[in-house]
C-alpha positions in Angstrom: 11.6 52.1 69.6 13.2 55.5 69.7 17.0 55.8 68.9 18.8 56.9 72.1 19.9 60.7 72.1 23.3 61.1 71.1 25.8 62.8 73.9 27.2 66.3 73.0 30.3 64.8 72.4 28.8 62.2 69.7 27.4 64.9 68.1 30.1 66.9 67.5 32.3 63.9 66.3 29.4 62.7 63.9 29.7 66.8 62.6 33.5 66.4 62.7 33.0 63.2 60.2 30.6 64.7 58.0 32.8 68.0 57.3 36.0 66.2 56.7 34.4 64.4 54.1 32.4 67.3 52.7 35.5 69.3 52.7 37.6 66.6 51.2 35.1 66.3 48.1 34.8 70.2 48.0 38.6 70.4 47.4 38.4 67.7 44.9 35.3 68.6 42.7 33.9 71.5 44.1 31.2 72.3 46.3 28.8 73.0 42.9 29.4 69.1 42.1 29.0 67.8 45.7 25.1 66.8 46.8 24.1 66.2 50.6 23.6 62.6 48.9 27.3 62.5 48.0 28.3 63.4 51.1 25.9 60.6 52.9 27.1 57.9 50.0 30.8 58.2 51.4 30.3 58.1 54.7 27.7 55.0 54.5 24.7 57.0 56.1 21.9 58.4 54.5 21.1 62.0 53.3 18.4 62.1 56.4 21.1 61.1 58.8 23.3 64.1 57.7 20.2 66.3 58.2 20.3 65.5 61.7 23.5 67.3 62.2 22.9 70.3 59.5 19.7 71.8 59.0 20.6 72.5 55.2 23.2 72.0 52.6 24.0 75.5 53.0 24.9 74.9 56.6 27.8 72.6 55.4 28.9 75.1 53.0 29.3 77.7 55.5 30.8 75.5 57.9 33.6 74.7 55.6 33.8 78.1 54.5 34.1 78.9 58.1 37.3 76.7 58.4 39.0 78.4 55.7 38.3 81.9 57.0 39.4 80.8 60.7 43.2 79.8 59.2 43.3 83.6 58.2 42.2 85.0 61.6 44.4 82.5 63.7 47.6 83.4 61.4 46.2 87.2 62.0 46.1 86.8 66.0 49.3 85.1 65.8 50.9 88.1 64.2 49.0 90.7 66.2 50.4 88.8 69.4 53.9 88.6 68.5 56.5 90.9 70.2 57.3 92.9 67.1 56.9 96.4 66.6 53.2 97.5 65.5 54.8 98.4 62.2 56.0 95.2 61.4 53.1 93.5 63.0 51.1 95.7 60.1 53.1 95.1 57.5 53.3 91.1 58.3 49.6 91.2 58.7 48.6 92.7 55.3 51.4 90.7 53.4 49.8 87.1 55.1 46.5 87.8 54.2 47.0 88.7 50.7 49.4 85.8 50.3 47.0 83.3 51.7 44.0 84.4 49.5 46.7 84.4 46.2 47.7 80.9 46.9 44.2 79.7 48.0 43.5 80.8 44.0 46.4 79.4 42.7 46.5 76.1 44.5 43.0 75.4 45.8 40.8 77.0 43.3 37.6 74.8 44.4 37.8 76.3 47.7 38.8 80.1 46.6 35.3 79.7 44.7 33.5 78.9 48.0 34.9 81.6 50.0 34.1 83.8 46.4 30.3 82.9 46.8 30.2 83.6 50.7 31.6 87.1 50.1 28.9 87.4 46.9 25.9 86.2 49.0 26.9 88.6 52.1 27.2 85.2 54.5 27.1 86.0 58.0 30.2 84.4 58.6 31.6 87.0 56.5 30.7 90.0 58.3 31.9 88.1 61.4 35.2 88.0 59.8 35.3 91.3 58.4 34.8 92.7 62.2 37.3 90.2 63.4 40.0 91.5 61.1 39.1 95.3 61.9 39.1 94.4 65.6 43.2 92.7 65.1 44.0 96.0 62.8 42.6 98.5 65.8 44.7 96.6 68.4 47.9 97.0 66.6 47.2 100.2 65.5 46.6 101.4 68.9 49.6 99.4 70.3 51.3 101.3 67.7 50.1 105.0 69.0 50.9 103.9 72.6 54.3 103.3 71.4 54.7 106.3 69.4 55.3 104.5 66.1 51.8 106.0 64.5 49.8 109.2 64.9 46.3 109.0 64.7 43.5 110.3 66.2 41.0 107.9 66.3 42.3 104.4 66.0 39.2 102.8 65.0 38.5 104.9 62.1 42.0 104.4 61.4 41.9 100.7 61.3 38.7 100.9 59.1 40.8 103.3 56.6 43.7 100.9 56.3 41.0 97.9 55.4 39.5 99.7 53.1 42.7 100.8 51.3 44.0 97.3 51.2 40.6 95.6 49.8 42.4 94.9 46.4 44.8 92.9 48.2 42.1 91.0 50.6 39.2 90.3 48.2 39.6 87.2 46.3 37.7 88.5 43.5 40.0 91.1 43.0 43.2 89.2 43.7 41.9 86.7 40.7 41.6 89.8 38.4 45.0 90.5 38.9 46.0 87.3 38.0 43.9 87.1 35.0 45.2 90.0 33.5 48.7 89.6 34.6 49.2 92.4 36.6 52.0 92.3 39.0 49.8 92.3 42.4 53.0 91.7 44.5 54.9 95.0 43.7 51.5 96.8 44.1 50.7 95.0 47.4 54.3 96.5 48.7 53.7 100.0 47.5 50.1 100.2 49.0 51.4 98.9 52.3 54.4 101.4 52.3 51.4 104.0 51.5 49.2 102.8 54.8 52.6 102.8 56.8 53.3 106.5 56.0 49.9 107.5 56.5 49.6 105.9 59.9 53.3 107.2 61.2 54.1 110.0 63.2 54.4 113.0 60.7 57.4 114.9 62.4 
């Protein structure tokens, strides 16, 4: 007799349980040392049952990495929606993303390694995240231009330029490089933010 089909809610709950156990193990021992069999054992089910909800091990990795990236995006959206002037929003956004990435390196190294893998292999969720962050940067810069804080001819181009200028303080591998070599990333970050804001500000 066939097993009754799960409802959408039951499937969502099962996926959430699997991801919860997988993420906890990732944080404890790292994704490299976690197999589907390990996740299944902790849930008291068979690996085959895991594959009923995730087509591959990579799908689990991407889902957990997506959770980590969503934390950054949610924070960025909150800053963009605040009532602060655009100059302050942009400063807060760049600072927040840097500190989040740096904190993950120091306090959640296994999760940092997962994000690095995603970036090295160019997972689709990374490109989607970049596009969302560009959209948020563009919205803030447009708001600043409309308010007379910024003077830019092409808002989309200005957003791409601002992101490119801040890559050393966004990218987890580059942040790790600074930490390993004892470089003062905080002072460099502040200087770069000042540079970006001056480049966007009205010349007169």
